Structures are given as C-alpha cells and as structure tokens.
VOGU-3710 file (C-alpha; in Angstrom, 3 decimals, decimal comma):
1> mlppiasnfv> 6,264/-23,573/-19,301  3,107/-21,678/-19,238  1,365/-22,863/-22,131  -0,568/-20,085/-24,488  -4,334/-21,450/-23,091  -3,713/-20,659/-19,290  -1,572/-17,585/-20,058  -4,673/-15,720/-20,738  -4,893/-16,069/-16,894  -1,893/-16,331/-15,110
11> aaedpsgals> 0,297/-14,045/-15,651  3,628/-15,579/-15,892  5,486/-18,694/-14,186  8,386/-16,381/-12,729  8,081/-13,140/-10,758  9,506/-11,044/-13,869  7,190/-11,965/-16,054  4,147/-10,987/-13,327  5,860/-7,845/-12,472  6,061/-7,074/-16,279
21> hvetlngdgi> 2,461/-7,975/-16,692  1,188/-5,295/-13,891  4,268/-2,522/-15,349  1,812/-3,015/-18,529  -1,364/-2,437/-16,446  -0,324/0,265/-14,846  0,980/2,040/-18,643  -3,391/1,244/-19,253  -4,260/3,256/-15,860  -4,565/-0,525/-14,129
31> sgilnllgeh> -3,018/-1,117/-10,684  -2,088/-5,040/-9,997  -2,407/-7,165/-7,074  -0,252/-9,970/-7,765  -0,632/-13,419/-5,835  1,836/-15,974/-6,175  -0,426/-19,282/-6,633  -0,187/-22,065/-3,893  -2,390/-22,993/-1,295  -3,431/-25,962/1,762
41> yddpsaaaad> 0,573/-26,749/2,521  1,333/-29,581/4,988  4,987/-28,845/4,606  6,845/-26,279/6,837  9,475/-25,183/4,120  6,651/-24,817/1,372  5,066/-22,413/3,527  8,283/-20,959/4,928  9,544/-20,411/0,886  6,480/-19,218/-0,113
51> adayvdliea> 6,379/-16,140/2,866  10,405/-15,711/1,106  8,727/-15,278/-1,750  6,218/-12,763/-1,196  8,888/-10,981/1,019  11,313/-10,599/-2,017  7,968/-9,776/-4,481  7,094/-6,978/-2,258  10,835/-6,168/-2,384  11,386/-6,218/-6,337
61> iddanldccv> 7,787/-4,060/-6,434  9,233/-1,017/-4,825  12,389/-1,439/-6,904  10,322/-1,160/-10,025  8,109/1,338/-8,615  4,631/-0,824/-9,640  1,760/0,291/-8,775  0,846/-2,743/-7,053  0,251/-5,047/-3,546  0,245/-8,771/-3,092
71> svkpsqigld> -2,688/-11,120/-2,064  -1,460/-14,031/-0,134  -3,722/-17,159/1,298  -3,108/-18,436/4,972  -2,806/-21,887/3,605  -0,274/-21,145/1,637  1,811/-19,708/4,480  0,990/-22,153/7,199  -2,574/-21,948/8,451  -3,105/-26,308/7,999
81> igddvfqthl> 0,256/-26,128/9,479  -0,227/-24,346/13,102  -1,726/-21,054/13,938  1,459/-20,308/14,661  3,589/-20,511/11,638  0,655/-18,887/9,565  1,426/-15,662/12,536  4,784/-16,041/12,287  5,005/-15,718/8,213  2,300/-13,325/7,808
91> erivdagveh> 4,165/-11,098/10,334  6,584/-10,980/7,728  5,283/-10,702/4,934  3,469/-7,468/6,196  6,423/-5,980/8,200  7,999/-6,286/4,295  4,657/-4,233/2,936  5,278/-1,569/5,373  8,810/-1,132/5,021  8,770/-1,318/1,423
101> dvfvwidmed> 5,162/0,476/0,957  3,468/-2,291/-0,788  -0,322/-2,890/0,779  -1,331/-6,673/1,440  -3,905/-8,653/0,833  -5,248/-11,280/3,207  -6,986/-13,994/1,193  -10,307/-15,253/2,724  -10,734/-19,577/1,999  -13,689/-21,831/3,426
111> ytttdvtlda> -15,774/-20,896/6,369  -13,643/-22,937/9,083  -10,444/-20,457/8,446  -13,003/-17,508/8,949  -11,741/-16,577/12,652  -8,285/-16,686/12,247  -8,167/-14,638/8,688  -10,137/-11,680/10,690  -8,316/-12,014/13,992  -5,239/-11,790/12,418
121> ferhahetdg> -6,557/-8,989/9,658  -7,780/-6,789/12,530  -4,508/-7,340/14,379  -2,410/-6,449/11,445  -4,375/-2,913/10,367  -4,401/-1,449/13,520  -0,420/-2,174/14,088  0,271/-0,882/10,487  -2,356/1,970/10,477  -3,818/0,930/7,488
131> nvgvcvqanl> -1,624/-1,724/5,435  -3,288/-4,524/4,984  -7,002/-5,921/3,815  -8,864/-8,603/4,149  -12,190/-10,053/2,113  -15,447/-11,259/3,162  -17,592/-13,365/1,454  -21,433/-12,744/0,545  -22,216/-16,649/0,550  -21,522/-16,614/4,456
141> krtredverl> -24,326/-16,030/6,749  -22,251/-14,789/9,290  -20,313/-12,266/6,749  -23,049/-9,247/7,581  -21,549/-9,282/11,436  -18,171/-9,564/10,557  -18,758/-6,579/8,023  -20,451/-4,396/10,807  -17,524/-5,575/13,627  -14,662/-4,446/10,392
151> advpgkvrfv> -16,613/-0,984/9,497  -14,043/0,855/11,851  -10,893/-0,877/11,354  -8,058/0,473/9,379  -7,152/-1,111/5,980  -9,669/-1,819/2,633  -12,137/-5,201/2,658  -12,685/-6,573/-0,469  -15,916/-7,857/-0,965  -16,909/-11,104/-3,523
161> kgaydepssv> -19,920/-13,173/-3,162  -18,015/-16,636/-2,341  -16,705/-19,002/-4,304  -16,417/-21,890/-1,860  -19,029/-24,738/-1,588  -19,928/-24,587/2,157  -22,331/-26,587/4,046  -26,117/-24,884/3,892  -25,803/-24,693/7,712  -23,304/-21,322/7,276
171> aykqkarvne> -23,723/-20,554/3,828  -26,425/-19,861/1,416  -26,933/-22,087/-1,622  -29,478/-20,061/-3,756  -27,518/-18,128/-6,362  -30,422/-15,125/-5,771  -29,861/-14,905/-2,148  -25,987/-14,667/-2,665  -26,667/-11,906/-5,095  -28,860/-10,231/-2,567
181> ayrellafaf> -26,504/-10,667/0,775  -23,649/-8,996/-1,353  -26,293/-6,399/-2,435  -26,879/-5,595/1,283  -23,653/-5,789/2,155  -22,151/-3,105/-0,431  -24,859/-0,954/0,720  -24,355/-1,083/4,204  -20,423/-0,327/3,603  -20,793/2,627/1,508
191> eafddgiavg> -22,793/4,343/4,515  -20,453/3,161/7,021  -17,220/2,881/6,060  -15,158/6,164/5,617  -13,019/4,110/2,909  -11,104/0,630/2,297  -13,959/-0,756/-0,401  -13,160/-3,225/-2,711  -15,924/-4,376/-5,182  -14,755/-7,973/-6,225
201> shdpeiveyv> -17,689/-8,399/-9,290  -17,329/-8,460/-12,952  -21,260/-8,596/-12,456  -22,569/-6,131/-14,970  -25,217/-5,631/-12,668  -23,680/-5,464/-9,661  -20,801/-3,097/-11,268  -23,924/-0,391/-12,616  -25,266/-1,050/-8,960  -21,771/-0,074/-7,160
211> eglseahdtp> -21,656/3,194/-9,707  -25,287/4,331/-8,557  -23,948/4,066/-4,641  -20,716/5,878/-5,423  -23,270/8,530/-6,914  -25,024/9,321/-3,126  -22,148/8,765/-1,126  -18,628/10,329/-1,176  -17,022/6,952/0,342  -14,185/5,554/-1,391
221> fefqllmgvr> -13,527/2,368/-3,517  -11,746/0,628/-6,236  -13,130/-2,307/-8,969  -10,771/-5,566/-7,948  -11,327/-7,530/-11,278  -9,476/-10,957/-12,095  -6,933/-11,073/-14,984  -8,273/-13,198/-18,192  -12,235/-11,684/-17,224  -13,518/-9,302/-19,029
231> egaqhdlaae> -10,912/-7,461/-19,913  -12,260/-5,046/-22,139  -14,550/-3,779/-19,578  -11,792/-3,641/-16,551  -10,397/-0,301/-19,340  -13,785/0,889/-19,478  -13,813/1,231/-16,137  -10,369/2,003/-15,200  -11,154/5,440/-17,665  -13,393/6,154/-14,818
241> yevyqyvpyg> -12,637/5,044/-11,700  -9,612/3,223/-9,317  -8,894/-0,369/-11,009  -7,128/-3,224/-9,757  -6,658/-6,101/-11,286  -6,122/-9,641/-10,065  -3,139/-11,161/-11,232  -1,808/-15,328/-10,412  1,130/-16,276/-11,334  3,687/-19,149/-10,407
251> gkwfsyfyrr> 4,243/-22,801/-11,708  0,608/-24,278/-9,548  -0,902/-22,517/-12,303  -3,020/-25,691/-13,161  -5,521/-26,125/-10,636  -5,878/-22,304/-10,898  -6,236/-22,033/-14,463  -9,288/-25,470/-14,489  -11,426/-23,643/-11,320  -11,472/-20,134/-13,572
261> vrerkenalf> -12,486/-22,141/-16,646  -15,163/-24,631/-14,348  -16,613/-21,622/-13,178  -17,981/-20,105/-16,465  -18,057/-21,368/-19,858  -17,123/-17,790/-21,308  -13,652/-18,119/-19,562  -13,151/-20,836/-21,773  -14,044/-18,921/-24,791  -11,893/-16,457/-23,660
271> alravvgs> -8,922/-18,407/-23,466  -9,461/-19,795/-26,579  -9,971/-16,684/-28,685  -6,507/-15,844/-27,125  -4,888/-18,513/-28,899  -6,398/-17,794/-31,976  -5,847/-14,429/-31,759  -9,546/-13,529/-32,914
//
C-alpha cells in the first residue's frame, strides 16, 4: 500500500488510481504524463510485462478520453537485456500510441544510453510523423550537438538539467555551468525549432527565462513539471501556458520517492505538509 508520505510524489500503485489523478489534473487545465515506475531490468519477462502494461495503459487513456501521454525508460523495456529487446517493445508501445492517438515519450537515462535512445527516437519520430518525444540533458557536454541534430526531426524534445551523476569526461559538474548550458540550449531551441519544445524545470529563474524567450519567439512550447513539486506554481502556469505534470505510479515507488527527497530537502517538507494537512 502506498503510504501517505509518498503519495505526494506518486499517484497510485495501480493504473486506475493514476488515471483518476490525471482526470483531476485535466479538470484543472493540466495535462498528464504517466510513467509506470521501473528500470534496469535484466529479466526478459519483467521487461515484457511492463511493455504490456504500457500498451494497456495507452488503451485506457484513449477509452477515458484523457489529455494524457506516457513516458517510458529504455532500461525498463529491455535495453539492459539487449538492444533488440528494447527495440521490439518500444515499437509495440509506439504503435499502440499511434493507434490510440496517445503521445509516447522516451526518457533519457545515463550517458551510456544516449546514442541508442536518440537513434530510436529519430526513427520512430519520422515513422509516426512526430508522435514520440525524447529527453536531453544539459549537463552532458555532447547535448548541444545532439539538439542541433534534432532541430528538424518531427516530435518533441524535453529539456532538463540532468539528474545522473556522470563522469567529468562527459558532463559538466558545476551547477552554474549546467545552468548556463541549459539556458543556451533553450535559447537555441526557441530559435531553431518550429515546435515541440518541452521545458522540464521547476527553477523559478528558468521559468522566467523561458517566459522571456516565448515573448521573443512564436515557437510553441510546454512546461513539464513533477507531481508533488511546487504544484501551486504549476496551476498558476497552467492559467497562461500549456502545462504537463509528470505522474509516476506503480508498486516500485520507494526508490523514486527516495530520489525525490534526496534531490531537495524542500521535497521532504512538501511531503510532510501533505500528511499533516498544513
């Protein structure tokens, strides 16, 4: 059972609870991105089961007529087992997304998965006329070149700062340098992209920066924000912009909740306030 302290960051253990959360979000003008928790499987049956779950989830989103998409991790659907396993399961999920008009995001994991993830995104983006998206991380030194490569690819690109502890040979380690790279990437995207920009940041300074970019450019964009983090700000932004909330669910909630609390002490306070009702 999902304990109250974790329910601020994780919608439910079952898909019906997650779908109900998205229905509430939609009523408040916020779209949903559902993510079934799980990663780094070395058991083919586990990867296949989660791929099946995503196909079922996509059908359920369509049946419920929700404003919602899904986001899947490559290592969750077999990348650690073999590239062929990952590709097979991803194709099933993307095909279901096309059939049911549900957008599919491919999450980005550590730097060793970047090439295979971007290659998969490009292929499916062209095959589906843009019904898939991918995440890029500003802390990786290669990302500017990757983003230039993706500028003319249909689909969407989610820009985040990056949460993985990567080696200094491939990543910026100083927070200020990552922030600088993030701003540079966003500025380039607003100039070079026709659409498909997703801003994944709760940083108020970044939000303000993006608002300035949006005034200078006509490029369509959206904010993507985590469940349980600055939700008041999410509702405020939704009054003016397209906002998606990233909504995790599933039985493997503990490691995700633990990461959220470790990232920022404020997250623990948010969760505690939700429990005590203050």
